[in-house]
PDB file of N, CA, C and O in Angstrom:
ATOM      1  N   UNK A   1       0.847  -1.177   0.000  1.00  0.00           N
ATOM      2  CA  UNK A   1       0.000   0.000   0.000  1.00  0.00           C
ATOM      3  C   UNK A   1       0.888   1.235   0.000  1.00  0.00           C
ATOM      4  O   UNK A   1       1.812   1.337   0.807  1.00  0.00           O
ATOM      5  N   UNK A   2       0.617   2.157  -0.886  1.00  0.00           N
ATOM      6  CA  UNK A   2       1.387   3.378  -1.018  1.00  0.00           C
ATOM      7  C   UNK A   2       0.774   4.468  -0.166  1.00  0.00           C
ATOM      8  O   UNK A   2      -0.427   4.719  -0.256  1.00  0.00           O
ATOM      9  N   UNK A   3       1.582   5.124   0.667  1.00  0.00           N
ATOM     10  CA  UNK A   3       1.083   6.188   1.532  1.00  0.00           C
ATOM     11  C   UNK A   3       1.884   7.453   1.291  1.00  0.00           C
ATOM     12  O   UNK A   3       3.088   7.402   1.040  1.00  0.00           O
ATOM     13  N   UNK A   4       1.217   8.570   1.368  1.00  0.00           N
ATOM     14  CA  UNK A   4       1.867   9.861   1.256  1.00  0.00           C
ATOM     15  C   UNK A   4       1.802  10.542   2.609  1.00  0.00           C
ATOM     16  O   UNK A   4       0.741  10.621   3.228  1.00  0.00           O
ATOM     17  N   UNK A   5       2.914  11.019   3.050  1.00  0.00           N
ATOM     18  CA  UNK A   5       2.964  11.712   4.329  1.00  0.00           C
ATOM     19  C   UNK A   5       2.363  13.102   4.235  1.00  0.00           C
ATOM     20  O   UNK A   5       1.746  13.579   5.188  1.00  0.00           O
ATOM     21  N   UNK A   6       2.537  13.759   3.090  1.00  0.00           N
ATOM     22  CA  UNK A   6       2.053  15.123   2.900  1.00  0.00           C
ATOM     23  C   UNK A   6       1.274  15.184   1.597  1.00  0.00           C
ATOM     24  O   UNK A   6       1.737  14.664   0.582  1.00  0.00           O
ATOM     25  N   UNK A   7       0.116  15.799   1.603  1.00  0.00           N
ATOM     26  CA  UNK A   7      -0.614  15.928   0.340  1.00  0.00           C
ATOM     27  C   UNK A   7       0.160  16.823  -0.620  1.00  0.00           C
ATOM     28  O   UNK A   7       0.920  17.695  -0.199  1.00  0.00           O
ATOM     29  N   UNK A   8      -0.036  16.602  -1.876  1.00  0.00           N
ATOM     30  CA  UNK A   8       0.608  17.424  -2.893  1.00  0.00           C
ATOM     31  C   UNK A   8       0.160  18.865  -2.744  1.00  0.00           C
ATOM     32  O   UNK A   8      -0.995  19.138  -2.417  1.00  0.00           O
ATOM     33  N   UNK A   9       1.069  19.773  -2.983  1.00  0.00           N
ATOM     34  CA  UNK A   9       0.742  21.192  -2.862  1.00  0.00           C
ATOM     35  C   UNK A   9      -0.377  21.546  -3.830  1.00  0.00           C
ATOM     36  O   UNK A   9      -0.360  21.140  -4.992  1.00  0.00           O
ATOM     37  N   UNK A  10      -1.344  22.302  -3.343  1.00  0.00           N
ATOM     38  CA  UNK A  10      -2.452  22.726  -4.196  1.00  0.00           C
ATOM     39  C   UNK A  10      -3.627  21.772  -4.179  1.00  0.00           C
ATOM     40  O   UNK A  10      -4.711  22.127  -4.641  1.00  0.00           O
ATOM     41  N   UNK A  11      -3.443  20.591  -3.667  1.00  0.00           N
ATOM     42  CA  UNK A  11      -4.549  19.638  -3.579  1.00  0.00           C
ATOM     43  C   UNK A  11      -5.143  19.693  -2.182  1.00  0.00           C
ATOM     44  O   UNK A  11      -4.446  19.956  -1.201  1.00  0.00           O
ATOM     45  N   UNK A  12      -6.406  19.448  -2.112  1.00  0.00           N
ATOM     46  CA  UNK A  12      -7.048  19.363  -0.806  1.00  0.00           C
ATOM     47  C   UNK A  12      -8.059  18.245  -0.853  1.00  0.00           C
ATOM     48  O   UNK A  12      -8.349  17.696  -1.916  1.00  0.00           O
ATOM     49  N   UNK A  13      -8.579  17.920   0.273  1.00  0.00           N
ATOM     50  CA  UNK A  13      -9.552  16.832   0.342  1.00  0.00           C
ATOM     51  C   UNK A  13     -10.973  17.300   0.076  1.00  0.00           C
ATOM     52  O   UNK A  13     -11.916  16.523   0.225  1.00  0.00           O
ATOM     53  N   UNK A  14     -11.140  18.556  -0.314  1.00  0.00           N
ATOM     54  CA  UNK A  14     -12.468  19.073  -0.607  1.00  0.00           C
ATOM     55  C   UNK A  14     -13.188  19.613   0.606  1.00  0.00           C
ATOM     56  O   UNK A  14     -14.277  20.175   0.487  1.00  0.00           O
ATOM     57  N   UNK A  15     -12.601  19.452   1.755  1.00  0.00           N
ATOM     58  CA  UNK A  15     -13.218  19.946   2.980  1.00  0.00           C
ATOM     59  C   UNK A  15     -12.727  21.360   3.248  1.00  0.00           C
ATOM     60  O   UNK A  15     -11.636  21.746   2.826  1.00  0.00           O
ATOM     61  N   UNK A  16     -13.525  22.104   3.936  1.00  0.00           N
ATOM     62  CA  UNK A  16     -13.167  23.478   4.240  1.00  0.00           C
ATOM     63  C   UNK A  16     -13.658  23.835   5.626  1.00  0.00           C
ATOM     64  O   UNK A  16     -14.674  23.318   6.091  1.00  0.00           O
ATOM     65  N   UNK A  17     -12.934  24.717   6.278  1.00  0.00           N
ATOM     66  CA  UNK A  17     -13.375  25.227   7.568  1.00  0.00           C
ATOM     67  C   UNK A  17     -14.380  26.348   7.400  1.00  0.00           C
ATOM     68  O   UNK A  17     -15.025  26.760   8.365  1.00  0.00           O
ATOM     69  N   UNK A  18     -14.514  26.840   6.189  1.00  0.00           N
ATOM     70  CA  UNK A  18     -15.444  27.938   5.930  1.00  0.00           C
ATOM     71  C   UNK A  18     -16.864  27.396   5.881  1.00  0.00           C
ATOM     72  O   UNK A  18     -17.158  26.470   5.125  1.00  0.00           O
ATOM     73  N   UNK A  19     -17.732  27.971   6.682  1.00  0.00           N
ATOM     74  CA  UNK A  19     -19.135  27.567   6.656  1.00  0.00           C
ATOM     75  C   UNK A  19     -19.985  28.776   6.325  1.00  0.00           C
ATOM     76  O   UNK A  19     -19.692  29.902   6.728  1.00  0.00           O
ATOM     77  N   UNK A  20     -21.024  28.519   5.596  1.00  0.00           N
ATOM     78  CA  UNK A  20     -21.960  29.592   5.276  1.00  0.00           C
ATOM     79  C   UNK A  20     -23.344  29.145   5.683  1.00  0.00           C
ATOM     80  O   UNK A  20     -23.645  27.951   5.715  1.00  0.00           O
ATOM     81  N   UNK A  21     -24.174  30.104   5.991  1.00  0.00           N
ATOM     82  CA  UNK A  21     -25.540  29.808   6.381  1.00  0.00           C
ATOM     83  C   UNK A  21     -26.487  30.514   5.430  1.00  0.00           C
ATOM     84  O   UNK A  21     -26.164  31.551   4.851  1.00  0.00           O
ATOM     85  N   UNK A  22     -27.651  29.931   5.285  1.00  0.00           N
ATOM     86  CA  UNK A  22     -28.678  30.559   4.454  1.00  0.00           C
ATOM     87  C   UNK A  22     -29.096  31.877   5.088  1.00  0.00           C
ATOM     88  O   UNK A  22     -29.103  32.001   6.313  1.00  0.00           O
ATOM     89  N   UNK A  23     -29.437  32.843   4.283  1.00  0.00           N
ATOM     90  CA  UNK A  23     -29.884  34.124   4.841  1.00  0.00           C
ATOM     91  C   UNK A  23     -31.114  33.945   5.719  1.00  0.00           C
ATOM     92  O   UNK A  23     -32.026  33.196   5.367  1.00  0.00           O
ATOM     93  N   UNK A  24     -31.147  34.623   6.852  1.00  0.00           N
ATOM     94  CA  UNK A  24     -32.256  34.497   7.797  1.00  0.00           C
ATOM     95  C   UNK A  24     -33.523  35.186   7.312  1.00  0.00           C
ATOM     96  O   UNK A  24     -34.615  34.846   7.768  1.00  0.00           O
ATOM     97  N   UNK A  25     -33.407  36.145   6.401  1.00  0.00           N
ATOM     98  CA  UNK A  25     -34.606  36.879   5.996  1.00  0.00           C
ATOM     99  C   UNK A  25     -35.634  35.985   5.305  1.00  0.00           C
ATOM    100  O   UNK A  25     -36.813  36.336   5.253  1.00  0.00           O
ATOM    101  N   UNK A  26     -35.214  34.844   4.778  1.00  0.00           N
ATOM    102  CA  UNK A  26     -36.145  33.926   4.135  1.00  0.00           C
ATOM    103  C   UNK A  26     -36.416  32.698   4.991  1.00  0.00           C
ATOM    104  O   UNK A  26     -37.055  31.748   4.539  1.00  0.00           O
ATOM    105  N   UNK A  27     -35.936  32.718   6.212  1.00  0.00           N
ATOM    106  CA  UNK A  27     -36.050  31.538   7.058  1.00  0.00           C
ATOM    107  C   UNK A  27     -37.493  31.215   7.420  1.00  0.00           C
ATOM    108  O   UNK A  27     -37.854  30.043   7.522  1.00  0.00           O
ATOM    109  N   UNK A  28     -38.314  32.223   7.612  1.00  0.00           N
ATOM    110  CA  UNK A  28     -39.705  31.974   7.972  1.00  0.00           C
ATOM    111  C   UNK A  28     -40.628  32.616   6.952  1.00  0.00           C
ATOM    112  O   UNK A  28     -40.611  33.829   6.740  1.00  0.00           O
ATOM    113  N   UNK A  29     -41.426  31.776   6.332  1.00  0.00           N
ATOM    114  CA  UNK A  29     -42.390  32.246   5.343  1.00  0.00           C
ATOM    115  C   UNK A  29     -43.773  32.162   5.971  1.00  0.00           C
ATOM    116  O   UNK A  29     -44.065  31.216   6.703  1.00  0.00           O
ATOM    117  N   UNK A  30     -44.613  33.124   5.696  1.00  0.00           N
ATOM    118  CA  UNK A  30     -45.979  33.101   6.206  1.00  0.00           C
ATOM    119  C   UNK A  30     -46.649  31.803   5.773  1.00  0.00           C
ATOM    120  O   UNK A  30     -46.555  31.404   4.612  1.00  0.00           O
ATOM    121  N   UNK A  31     -47.322  31.152   6.706  1.00  0.00           N
ATOM    122  CA  UNK A  31     -47.927  29.849   6.400  1.00  0.00           C
ATOM    123  C   UNK A  31     -48.962  29.917   5.285  1.00  0.00           C
ATOM    124  O   UNK A  31     -49.217  28.912   4.623  1.00  0.00           O
ATOM    125  N   UNK A  32     -49.555  31.073   5.067  1.00  0.00           N
ATOM    126  CA  UNK A  32     -50.522  31.199   3.971  1.00  0.00           C
ATOM    127  C   UNK A  32     -49.836  31.132   2.610  1.00  0.00           C
ATOM    128  O   UNK A  32     -50.498  30.948   1.589  1.00  0.00           O
ATOM    129  N   UNK A  33     -48.517  31.281   2.591  1.00  0.00           N
ATOM    130  CA  UNK A  33     -47.753  31.233   1.348  1.00  0.00           C
ATOM    131  C   UNK A  33     -47.114  29.866   1.091  1.00  0.00           C
ATOM    132  O   UNK A  33     -46.468  29.668   0.062  1.00  0.00           O
ATOM    133  N   UNK A  34     -47.289  28.933   2.010  1.00  0.00           N
ATOM    134  CA  UNK A  34     -46.690  27.613   1.850  1.00  0.00           C
ATOM    135  C   UNK A  34     -47.331  26.874   0.681  1.00  0.00           C
ATOM    136  O   UNK A  34     -48.556  26.848   0.560  1.00  0.00           O
ATOM    137  N   UNK A  35     -46.520  26.281  -0.168  1.00  0.00           N
ATOM    138  CA  UNK A  35     -47.024  25.504  -1.304  1.00  0.00           C
ATOM    139  C   UNK A  35     -47.757  24.256  -0.811  1.00  0.00           C
ATOM    140  O   UNK A  35     -48.779  23.875  -1.382  1.00  0.00           O
ATOM    141  N   UNK A  36     -47.249  23.624   0.233  1.00  0.00           N
ATOM    142  CA  UNK A  36     -47.856  22.391   0.748  1.00  0.00           C
ATOM    143  C   UNK A  36     -48.622  22.625   2.043  1.00  0.00           C
ATOM    144  O   UNK A  36     -48.906  21.679   2.778  1.00  0.00           O
ATOM    145  N   UNK A  37     -48.954  23.865   2.323  1.00  0.00           N
ATOM    146  CA  UNK A  37     -49.619  24.205   3.575  1.00  0.00           C
ATOM    147  C   UNK A  37     -50.980  23.584   3.767  1.00  0.00           C
ATOM    148  O   UNK A  37     -51.441  23.434   4.898  1.00  0.00           O
ATOM    149  N   UNK A  38     -51.637  23.216   2.665  1.00  0.00           N
ATOM    150  CA  UNK A  38     -52.977  22.636   2.795  1.00  0.00           C
ATOM    151  C   UNK A  38     -52.955  21.113   2.892  1.00  0.00           C
ATOM    152  O   UNK A  38     -54.010  20.481   2.945  1.00  0.00           O
ATOM    153  N   UNK A  39     -51.768  20.523   2.916  1.00  0.00           N
ATOM    154  CA  UNK A  39     -51.651  19.080   3.115  1.00  0.00           C
ATOM    155  C   UNK A  39     -51.835  18.762   4.598  1.00  0.00           C
ATOM    156  O   UNK A  39     -51.663  19.642   5.440  1.00  0.00           O
ATOM    157  N   UNK A  40     -52.181  17.516   4.928  1.00  0.00           N
ATOM    158  CA  UNK A  40     -52.337  17.150   6.343  1.00  0.00           C
ATOM    159  C   UNK A  40     -51.033  17.361   7.117  1.00  0.00           C
ATOM    160  O   UNK A  40     -49.943  17.229   6.560  1.00  0.00           O
ATOM    161  N   UNK A  41     -51.158  17.690   8.399  1.00  0.00           N
ATOM    162  CA  UNK A  41     -49.956  17.909   9.204  1.00  0.00           C
ATOM    163  C   UNK A  41     -49.098  16.654   9.207  1.00  0.00           C
ATOM    164  O   UNK A  41     -49.589  15.541   9.020  1.00  0.00           O
ATOM    165  N   UNK A  42     -47.807  16.859   9.424  1.00  0.00           N
ATOM    166  CA  UNK A  42     -46.860  15.747   9.434  1.00  0.00           C
ATOM    167  C   UNK A  42     -46.916  15.016  10.773  1.00  0.00           C
ATOM    168  O   UNK A  42     -47.479  15.518  11.746  1.00  0.00           O
ATOM    169  N   UNK A  43     -46.334  13.841  10.806  1.00  0.00           N
ATOM    170  CA  UNK A  43     -46.261  13.085  12.050  1.00  0.00           C
ATOM    171  C   UNK A  43     -45.486  13.830  13.123  1.00  0.00           C
ATOM    172  O   UNK A  43     -45.848  13.797  14.299  1.00  0.00           O
ATOM    173  N   UNK A  44     -44.419  14.501  12.712  1.00  0.00           N
ATOM    174  CA  UNK A  44     -43.619  15.268  13.671  1.00  0.00           C
ATOM    175  C   UNK A  44     -44.432  16.424  14.244  1.00  0.00           C
ATOM    176  O   UNK A  44     -44.371  16.701  15.442  1.00  0.00           O
ATOM    177  N   UNK A  45     -45.189  17.094  13.385  1.00  0.00           N
ATOM    178  CA  UNK A  45     -46.044  18.186  13.863  1.00  0.00           C
ATOM    179  C   UNK A  45     -47.082  17.654  14.846  1.00  0.00           C
ATOM    180  O   UNK A  45     -47.315  18.253  15.895  1.00  0.00           O
ATOM    181  N   UNK A  46     -47.699  16.530  14.503  1.00  0.00           N
ATOM    182  CA  UNK A  46     -48.733  15.940  15.365  1.00  0.00           C
ATOM    183  C   UNK A  46     -48.156  15.603  16.741  1.00  0.00           C
ATOM    184  O   UNK A  46     -48.767  15.897  17.768  1.00  0.00           O
ATOM    185  N   UNK A  47     -46.991  14.993  16.748  1.00  0.00           N
ATOM    186  CA  UNK A  47     -46.361  14.608  18.007  1.00  0.00           C
ATOM    187  C   UNK A  47     -46.037  15.826  18.868  1.00  0.00           C
ATOM    188  O   UNK A  47     -46.345  15.850  20.059  1.00  0.00           O
ATOM    189  N   UNK A  48     -45.413  16.838  18.259  1.00  0.00           N
ATOM    190  CA  UNK A  48     -45.036  18.034  19.014  1.00  0.00           C
ATOM    191  C   UNK A  48     -46.274  18.804  19.456  1.00  0.00           C
ATOM    192  O   UNK A  48     -46.317  19.337  20.565  1.00  0.00           O
ATOM    193  N   UNK A  49     -47.274  18.860  18.594  1.00  0.00           N
ATOM    194  CA  UNK A  49     -48.520  19.543  18.930  1.00  0.00           C
ATOM    195  C   UNK A  49     -49.198  18.870  20.121  1.00  0.00           C
ATOM    196  O   UNK A  49     -49.710  19.549  21.011  1.00  0.00           O
ATOM    197  N   UNK A  50     -49.201  17.544  20.140  1.00  0.00           N
ATOM    198  CA  UNK A  50     -49.786  16.824  21.274  1.00  0.00           C
ATOM    199  C   UNK A  50     -49.040  17.127  22.571  1.00  0.00           C
ATOM    200  O   UNK A  50     -49.661  17.301  23.620  1.00  0.00           O
ATOM    201  N   UNK A  51     -47.717  17.191  22.501  1.00  0.00           N
ATOM    202  CA  UNK A  51     -46.912  17.522  23.679  1.00  0.00           C
ATOM    203  C   UNK A  51     -47.239  18.920  24.186  1.00  0.00           C
ATOM    204  O   UNK A  51     -47.480  19.118  25.376  1.00  0.00           O
ATOM    205  N   UNK A  52     -47.245  19.886  23.274  1.00  0.00           N
ATOM    206  CA  UNK A  52     -47.536  21.269  23.659  1.00  0.00           C
ATOM    207  C   UNK A  52     -48.954  21.414  24.197  1.00  0.00           C
ATOM    208  O   UNK A  52     -49.177  22.109  25.188  1.00  0.00           O
ATOM    209  N   UNK A  53     -49.910  20.759  23.546  1.00  0.00           N
ATOM    210  CA  UNK A  53     -51.306  20.849  23.977  1.00  0.00           C
ATOM    211  C   UNK A  53     -51.466  20.288  25.386  1.00  0.00           C
ATOM    212  O   UNK A  53     -52.177  20.860  26.213  1.00  0.00           O
ATOM    213  N   UNK A  54     -50.806  19.174  25.650  1.00  0.00           N
ATOM    214  CA  UNK A  54     -50.873  18.582  26.989  1.00  0.00           C
ATOM    215  C   UNK A  54     -50.305  19.550  28.025  1.00  0.00           C
ATOM    216  O   UNK A  54     -50.892  19.736  29.091  1.00  0.00           O
ATOM    217  N   UNK A  55     -49.168  20.165  27.715  1.00  0.00           N
ATOM    218  CA  UNK A  55     -48.562  21.125  28.646  1.00  0.00           C
ATOM    219  C   UNK A  55     -49.441  22.352  28.850  1.00  0.00           C
ATOM    220  O   UNK A  55     -49.477  22.920  29.942  1.00  0.00           O
ATOM    221  N   UNK A  56     -50.153  22.762  27.793  1.00  0.00           N
ATOM    222  CA  UNK A  56     -51.008  23.949  27.870  1.00  0.00           C
ATOM    223  C   UNK A  56     -52.383  23.630  28.443  1.00  0.00           C
ATOM    224  O   UNK A  56     -53.161  24.540  28.729  1.00  0.00           O
ATOM    225  N   UNK A  57     -52.687  22.346  28.612  1.00  0.00           N
ATOM    226  CA  UNK A  57     -53.979  21.950  29.156  1.00  0.00           C
ATOM    227  C   UNK A  57     -55.121  22.091  28.173  1.00  0.00           C
ATOM    228  O   UNK A  57     -56.258  22.353  28.565  1.00  0.00           O
ATOM    229  N   UNK A  58     -54.820  21.919  26.896  1.00  0.00           N
ATOM    230  CA  UNK A  58     -55.848  21.991  25.859  1.00  0.00           C
ATOM    231  C   UNK A  58     -55.819  20.710  25.036  1.00  0.00           C
ATOM    232  O   UNK A  58     -54.875  19.924  25.121  1.00  0.00           O
ATOM    233  N   UNK A  59     -56.852  20.514  24.249  1.00  0.00           N
ATOM    234  CA  UNK A  59     -56.919  19.345  23.392  1.00  0.00           C
ATOM    235  C   UNK A  59     -56.395  19.695  22.009  1.00  0.00           C
ATOM    236  O   UNK A  59     -56.774  20.716  21.436  1.00  0.00           O
ATOM    237  N   UNK A  60     -55.528  18.855  21.478  1.00  0.00           N
ATOM    238  CA  UNK A  60     -54.968  19.084  20.145  1.00  0.00           C
ATOM    239  C   UNK A  60     -55.922  18.540  19.090  1.00  0.00           C
ATOM    240  O   UNK A  60     -56.391  17.408  19.218  1.00  0.00           O
ATOM    241  N   UNK A  61     -56.220  19.311  18.056  1.00  0.00           N
ATOM    242  CA  UNK A  61     -57.072  18.816  16.979  1.00  0.00           C
ATOM    243  C   UNK A  61     -56.336  17.750  16.168  1.00  0.00           C
ATOM    244  O   UNK A  61     -55.112  17.789  16.041  1.00  0.00           O
ATOM    245  N   UNK A  62     -57.086  16.807  15.626  1.00  0.00           N
ATOM    246  CA  UNK A  62     -56.484  15.717  14.855  1.00  0.00           C
ATOM    247  C   UNK A  62     -56.408  15.993  13.363  1.00  0.00           C
ATOM    248  O   UNK A  62     -55.471  15.551  12.698  1.00  0.00           O
ATOM    249  N   UNK A  63     -57.373  16.712  12.836  1.00  0.00           N
ATOM    250  CA  UNK A  63     -57.512  16.828  11.384  1.00  0.00           C
ATOM    251  C   UNK A  63     -57.252  18.263  10.926  1.00  0.00           C
ATOM    252  O   UNK A  63     -58.178  18.976  10.542  1.00  0.00           O
ATOM    253  N   UNK A  64     -55.980  18.681  10.971  1.00  0.00           N
ATOM    254  CA  UNK A  64     -55.643  20.032  10.525  1.00  0.00           C
ATOM    255  C   UNK A  64     -54.508  19.966   9.505  1.00  0.00           C
ATOM    256  O   UNK A  64     -53.843  18.940   9.364  1.00  0.00           O
ATOM    257  N   UNK A  65     -54.301  21.052   8.814  1.00  0.00           N
ATOM    258  CA  UNK A  65     -53.278  21.115   7.773  1.00  0.00           C
ATOM    259  C   UNK A  65     -51.909  21.426   8.366  1.00  0.00           C
ATOM    260  O   UNK A  65     -51.783  21.771   9.541  1.00  0.00           O
ATOM    261  N   UNK A  66     -50.887  21.296   7.522  1.00  0.00           N
ATOM    262  CA  UNK A  66     -49.529  21.655   7.932  1.00  0.00           C
ATOM    263  C   UNK A  66     -49.464  23.108   8.391  1.00  0.00           C
ATOM    264  O   UNK A  66     -48.864  23.417   9.421  1.00  0.00           O
ATOM    265  N   UNK A  67     -50.078  23.984   7.626  1.00  0.00           N
ATOM    266  CA  UNK A  67     -50.042  25.411   7.953  1.00  0.00           C
ATOM    267  C   UNK A  67     -50.771  25.687   9.265  1.00  0.00           C
ATOM    268  O   UNK A  67     -50.275  26.434  10.109  1.00  0.00           O
ATOM    269  N   UNK A  68     -51.942  25.087   9.436  1.00  0.00           N
ATOM    270  CA  UNK A  68     -52.695  25.280  10.681  1.00  0.00           C
ATOM    271  C   UNK A  68     -51.922  24.733  11.874  1.00  0.00           C
ATOM    272  O   UNK A  68     -51.897  25.344  12.942  1.00  0.00           O
ATOM    273  N   UNK A  69     -51.291  23.572  11.683  1.00  0.00           N
ATOM    274  CA  UNK A  69     -50.505  22.980  12.761  1.00  0.00           C
ATOM    275  C   UNK A  69     -49.336  23.886  13.135  1.00  0.00           C
ATOM    276  O   UNK A  69     -49.043  24.072  14.316  1.00  0.00           O
ATOM    277  N   UNK A  70     -48.681  24.441  12.143  1.00  0.00           N
ATOM    278  CA  UNK A  70     -47.557  25.338  12.408  1.00  0.00           C
ATOM    279  C   UNK A  70     -47.996  26.564  13.193  1.00  0.00           C
ATOM    280  O   UNK A  70     -47.332  26.972  14.146  1.00  0.00           O
ATOM    281  N   UNK A  71     -49.110  27.146  12.790  1.00  0.00           N
ATOM    282  CA  UNK A  71     -49.631  28.322  13.497  1.00  0.00           C
ATOM    283  C   UNK A  71     -50.015  27.977  14.937  1.00  0.00           C
ATOM    284  O   UNK A  71     -49.739  28.743  15.860  1.00  0.00           O
ATOM    285  N   UNK A  72     -50.649  26.823  15.121  1.00  0.00           N
ATOM    286  CA  UNK A  72     -51.054  26.404  16.460  1.00  0.00           C
ATOM    287  C   UNK A  72     -49.830  26.086  17.325  1.00  0.00           C
ATOM    288  O   UNK A  72     -49.814  26.391  18.517  1.00  0.00           O
ATOM    289  N   UNK A  73     -48.821  25.484  16.731  1.00  0.00           N
ATOM    290  CA  UNK A  73     -47.579  25.213  17.458  1.00  0.00           C
ATOM    291  C   UNK A  73     -46.965  26.522  17.938  1.00  0.00           C
ATOM    292  O   UNK A  73     -46.540  26.625  19.089  1.00  0.00           O
ATOM    293  N   UNK A  74     -46.918  27.516  17.064  1.00  0.00           N
ATOM    294  CA  UNK A  74     -46.386  28.830  17.460  1.00  0.00           C
ATOM    295  C   UNK A  74     -47.159  29.400  18.648  1.00  0.00           C
ATOM    296  O   UNK A  74     -46.572  29.906  19.604  1.00  0.00           O
ATOM    297  N   UNK A  75     -48.483  29.308  18.570  1.00  0.00           N
ATOM    298  CA  UNK A  75     -49.333  29.837  19.644  1.00  0.00           C
ATOM    299  C   UNK A  75     -49.093  29.097  20.959  1.00  0.00           C
ATOM    300  O   UNK A  75     -48.955  29.716  22.014  1.00  0.00           O
ATOM    301  N   UNK A  76     -49.045  27.765  20.884  1.00  0.00           N
ATOM    302  CA  UNK A  76     -48.864  26.974  22.099  1.00  0.00           C
ATOM    303  C   UNK A  76     -47.451  27.113  22.663  1.00  0.00           C
ATOM    304  O   UNK A  76     -47.259  27.019  23.876  1.00  0.00           O
ATOM    305  N   UNK A  77     -46.473  27.333  21.806  1.00  0.00           N
ATOM    306  CA  UNK A  77     -45.117  27.580  22.299  1.00  0.00           C
ATOM    307  C   UNK A  77     -45.090  28.846  23.150  1.00  0.00           C
ATOM    308  O   UNK A  77     -44.427  28.895  24.186  1.00  0.00           O
ATOM    309  N   UNK A  78     -45.808  29.854  22.709  1.00  0.00           N
ATOM    310  CA  UNK A  78     -45.874  31.094  23.482  1.00  0.00           C
ATOM    311  C   UNK A  78     -46.575  30.867  24.820  1.00  0.00           C
ATOM    312  O   UNK A  78     -46.131  31.362  25.856  1.00  0.00           O
ATOM    313  N   UNK A  79     -47.669  30.116  24.785  1.00  0.00           N
ATOM    314  CA  UNK A  79     -48.421  29.844  26.021  1.00  0.00           C
ATOM    315  C   UNK A  79     -47.607  29.058  27.034  1.00  0.00           C
ATOM    316  O   UNK A  79     -47.683  29.307  28.237  1.00  0.00           O
ATOM    317  N   UNK A  80     -46.824  28.102  26.534  1.00  0.00           N
ATOM    318  CA  UNK A  80     -46.088  27.211  27.434  1.00  0.00           C
ATOM    319  C   UNK A  80     -44.683  27.712  27.755  1.00  0.00           C
ATOM    320  O   UNK A  80     -44.002  27.142  28.608  1.00  0.00           O
ATOM    321  N   UNK A  81     -44.249  28.762  27.084  1.00  0.00           N
ATOM    322  CA  UNK A  81     -42.904  29.277  27.315  1.00  0.00           C
ATOM    323  C   UNK A  81     -41.823  28.565  26.537  1.00  0.00           C
ATOM    324  O   UNK A  81     -40.638  28.836  26.732  1.00  0.00           O
ATOM    325  N   UNK A  82     -42.211  27.661  25.660  1.00  0.00           N
ATOM    326  CA  UNK A  82     -41.226  26.935  24.854  1.00  0.00           C
ATOM    327  C   UNK A  82     -40.769  27.731  23.634  1.00  0.00           C
ATOM    328  O   UNK A  82     -39.789  27.360  22.988  1.00  0.00           O
ATOM    329  N   UNK A  83     -41.449  28.794  23.320  1.00  0.00           N
ATOM    330  CA  UNK A  83     -41.129  29.555  22.118  1.00  0.00           C
ATOM    331  C   UNK A  83     -40.060  30.601  22.320  1.00  0.00           C
ATOM    332  O   UNK A  83     -39.841  31.437  21.443  1.00  0.00           O
ATOM    333  N   UNK A  84     -39.397  30.574  23.443  1.00  0.00           N
ATOM    334  CA  UNK A  84     -38.396  31.609  23.745  1.00  0.00           C
ATOM    335  C   UNK A  84     -37.018  31.193  23.327  1.00  0.00           C
ATOM    336  O   UNK A  84     -36.063  31.948  23.511  1.00  0.00           O
TER     337      UNK A  84
END
């Protein structure tokens, strides 16, 4: 097996310490603008919504859309203090 102690000058492994993040101004889109907002809520949304509803002492609805679930999650996070 052939091994090199030092990589050839100018070559790299493609990795970089430089990281970039997506701009925050587009991070949150109004739920009324969601393309898939009218689809049924996801399993993850249902699970988190049930947790928040239990903490808030309210009943979580079963048959709501992704957008409605997101809005309700935001509301319940504020009520329970989890949205901070």
